[in-house]
C-alpha positions as CSV (number, residue, x, y, z in Angstrom):
1,X,0.0,0.0,0.0
2,X,1.0,3.5,-0.5
3,X,2.4,5.6,2.4
4,X,-0.4,8.1,2.1
5,X,-3.0,5.4,2.4
6,X,-1.3,4.0,5.5
7,X,-1.3,7.5,7.1
8,X,-5.0,8.0,6.2
9,X,-5.9,4.7,7.8
10,X,-4.0,5.6,10.9
11,X,-5.9,8.8,11.4
12,X,-9.2,6.9,11.3
13,X,-8.3,4.8,14.4
14,X,-10.3,5.8,17.5
15,X,-8.7,6.0,20.9
16,X,-9.7,3.3,23.4
17,X,-9.0,5.2,26.6
18,X,-8.3,8.7,27.7
19,X,-4.5,8.4,28.2
20,X,-2.8,10.0,25.2
21,X,0.4,7.9,25.4
22,X,-1.7,4.7,25.3
23,X,-3.9,5.9,22.5
24,X,-0.8,6.3,20.2
25,X,0.4,2.8,21.1
26,X,-3.0,1.2,20.6
27,X,-3.7,2.9,17.3
28,X,-0.2,2.1,16.0
29,X,-0.4,-1.6,17.0
30,X,-3.9,-2.1,15.6
31,X,-2.9,-0.4,12.4
32,X,0.2,-2.6,12.1
33,X,-1.6,-5.8,12.7
34,X,-4.4,-4.9,10.3
35,X,-1.8,-4.2,7.5
36,X,0.2,-7.3,8.4
37,X,-3.0,-9.4,8.1
38,X,-3.6,-8.0,4.6
39,X,0.0,-8.5,3.7
40,X,0.0,-12.2,4.8
41,X,-3.2,-12.8,2.9
42,X,-1.9,-11.4,-0.3
43,X,1.5,-12.8,-0.2
44,X,0.2,-16.2,0.8
45,X,-1.1,-16.6,-2.7
46,X,1.9,-15.2,-4.6
47,X,4.7,-16.8,-6.4
48,X,7.8,-18.1,-4.6
49,X,10.0,-15.8,-6.6
50,X,8.2,-12.8,-5.1
51,X,8.5,-14.1,-1.6
52,X,12.2,-14.8,-2.2
53,X,12.8,-11.2,-3.3
54,X,11.2,-9.9,-0.1
55,X,13.4,-12.3,1.9
56,X,16.6,-11.2,0.2
57,X,15.6,-7.6,0.7
58,X,15.0,-8.3,4.4
59,X,18.4,-9.8,4.7
60,X,20.0,-6.8,3.0
61,X,18.2,-4.4,5.3
62,X,19.3,-6.3,8.5
63,X,22.9,-6.2,7.3
64,X,22.6,-2.4,6.8
65,X,21.1,-1.9,10.2
66,X,23.8,-3.9,11.9
67,X,26.5,-2.4,9.7
68,X,27.7,-5.8,8.8
69,X,29.6,-6.9,5.7
70,X,27.6,-7.8,2.6
71,X,28.4,-11.5,2.9
72,X,27.6,-11.9,6.7
73,X,25.3,-14.7,7.7
74,X,22.0,-13.2,8.8
75,X,20.6,-15.9,11.1
76,X,22.4,-14.6,14.1
77,X,21.5,-11.0,13.3
78,X,17.8,-11.9,13.1
79,X,18.0,-13.5,16.6
80,X,20.1,-10.6,18.0
81,X,17.6,-7.9,16.8
82,X,14.6,-10.2,17.6
83,X,13.2,-9.9,14.0
84,X,11.1,-12.6,12.4
85,X,12.3,-13.9,9.1
86,X,9.8,-13.3,6.4
87,X,9.4,-17.1,5.7
88,X,8.5,-17.6,9.4
89,X,5.5,-15.2,9.2
């Protein structure tokens, strides 16, 4: 989805309680899980080549975040940063 659409959806979320700090967290989490549910539904029926591209991109990003070399194994990095591998979702 486009970033503008994500922001528009986020503004539609209603607060659950009167504490402003909790409202932001609840709105953000509900929005993330909603988008993640859609993503899993769509990608569950896609070709393996598309899923592989996303997995390779995820590996590239975690190497950038950790400032590791381009040929570093990523399994330990995913564990260290507590990030799910795309294939595990």
